[in-house]
N, C-alpha and C positions, 0 to 999 in steps of 0.2 A: 663565680657561678654563672652560667650561660643560661639565660632564661629561656632563650630560642632552641635549646639543644632538645631535641625530640627524645621523647620517651618510648618510642617504638623501637624495640630492639630485636635482633634476630631470634628467631624460635626454632628450638630443636625439633628434628622430626620424630613422629610416633609410629609404633608400629600397632595397627588397630587389628586385633585378633579376634574374628567372630569364631567361636568356640561352641562345642556342644556337639550332641549325637547327630547321626545321619537321620536325614527326613525332617529335619527344622527349617530348611530353607536356607542355609548359610552361602551356597554358592550362588543362589539366585539374588541374595541380598548384596552380596560383593559386587555382582554385574551391575545392579541397580545404583549403589554408591558410584562406581566409576563413571557410569552414564551421567548421573547428577553432577558429578563434580570432577572436571578435567585435571584439577591440581593433584588428585589422588593417584598413587601408583599401585600396580600390581605385579608381584613377582612371581613367575610361573615355578610350580613345585616339580622336583624331578621324582618320579615314580617308576617302578619296575612292573605295576600292573598294566593290563591292556586297556585300550581305549574303549569306553563304554558307548561313546556317541561321537557323531562328528563336531568339530569346532573344538575339542577338548586341548588341542595343541596352543590355545592362548593361555591356558592356565595350567597345562602340564608339559613337561619335557619326559618322553617315555625312553627309557634306557634298559640295558639288560642288566640282571643283578650283579655280572662281574664289573660292568661299567659303574655301577651304583657303590659298590663295595670299595672299588678304587677311589671313587671321588670322596668317600667317606673316610679313607685311609690318608688321603691327601689334605684334610681339613678344609673341604670346599663347602661344607653345609654349616649354616648357623645352628640347625637342628635337624635330626632325623628319627624316625620311627620305624619299628617293624611290628606292624599290629597282627599280622597273621603270615603264615607259612608262604613264603616265596613273594610277599610283597613288602616293598619299602616305599617310604615318602621321605623327602628331604627338600630343606630350603636352602638355595643357593646363598652363601654368606656376602659375597662381593657386591651384588647390587644391592643388598640391605644396608651395607656399610655406606655405600654410595649415596643413597637416599637420605640417610639419617644426616651424613656429612653436609648434604646441601639443605637440610631442614624441610624434607620433603616427608609426607606421611605416606604409610603403604597399608593397605587392606589385605588381610591374610584370611583364610578360610582353613582351620584347624580342627581336629580333634582335641579335647582338653590335654592328652599326653603331648600333643606337639605344641600346644600353648605354654604349658609349664616348662618344657624343654627351652623354648624361646626365652622365656622370662628369666630363665637362669643366666642366659647369656647376656641378655639386654635389660636387666632390672629396671633401669630407669625410663627406657623407652618403651616397653610392652604395656598395652591397655587390653586387658582380658574383657570381652563381652560374651557371656553366656547367652545364647540364643535358643529358645525353646518353642515348641509348638503349643497351641493353646492347651493341648492335653496329650497324654502318653498315647491314648488311642488314634487322635489324629496324626501323632507323628509316625505312627505304624502304618497308617493309611497312605501318608505321603510316601513313605518309603517304598511301600507295595506298588504305588500308582508310577513309580519311576520305570518299572520294568526292566531294571539293569541286574537285580539280583536274583538267583534262584531261591527255591524255599530254604535250602541250607544256609545259604548266605543272609538271608533275612532273619533267621533264628540268630545267627552270630551276631548281627548288628543289634538286634534287639537286647541281646545278653550285653554287648558292649555299652549300650546306652543306659543299662542299669548302673554300670560301672561309672558312667561319665558324670551320673548324678551326685556322685561322691565328692566331685571337685567344684560344685557351684560356688562354694564360700572361698574358693582360690581366685575368683575372679572380680573386675572391678563393677561390673554393670551385669544385670539381668534383663533380658529383652524378650517379651512373648511376640512372637512373629505371627500374628493372626491376619492382619491387613498388610499387605506389601508397601503400599505408599506410605501408611502412617508408620510403620517400622523403619523405613528408609530415612524419614525425616528425624525420627528418634536418634537413629546412628549418626545421621550428619550434625545433629545437635550435640552429640557425645564428642565428635570430632571438633567442633568449635570451642566447646569447654575445655577439652584438653589442652587446645593451642593458647587458650587464656591463662593455663595454669601458671602460676609465678615461677615454679621450678623449671618450666621449659623455655623462660624468655632469658636469654643469655644477656648478662650485664644489667638487667633490669634494677636489681637492688643497689648496685653499685651508682646507677644513675640517680637513684632516689637519695642515696647517702650522700652525693655531693651537693643536694639541695637542702639537707636537713643539719641540725645541730644537736649535739647530745642532750637529752632532757631526762629529768627524773620524773618517776610516776608520782603523781600527787593523789593522795587519799582524802577524801572528806566525810565527816560524820554527817 
């Protein structure tokens, strides 16, 4: 037994999914996490929707519906969803696989449907964090304040939010996004905790087993 052998073993990567309804600040939080922790990665989603504002090319790749369907048929997505007519979202599989193989953590911004799809493919790596505004009223206010949806689209997203609430229990964490800086620190703490999870530390138990000897449990009156 080598007493000098280190107990710091390689850590498998995690897919940290900020999940929840529109208007809860998931995209803003994802950017804040990436700014705070350069070791985190982000994989742009592929979508058929039109860009809402400038700068979205860093988080989305915009393609035609025909191109999206071709990519789906080729198995190039880790998960994809079709939330409304003519609109598709998908996550490229190859960069996720590369990040996990390298032990890197990836932050993703999803609806609960996208999160559950991803968890089916990567059950051991996906960490679901349900992000919510302080209240339903505040969520609706934030969504309207974006100015990116018309009245009909706002009504649709409100209806979708009510469905999203059905999946809170499918997540690992629940975070109220009231103060951006505080919420960011909570998410960074979740990331640190996940990297300390024994199941993510490759070879750790084997390293301890080489230092231990079989013992019997003893019970005392």
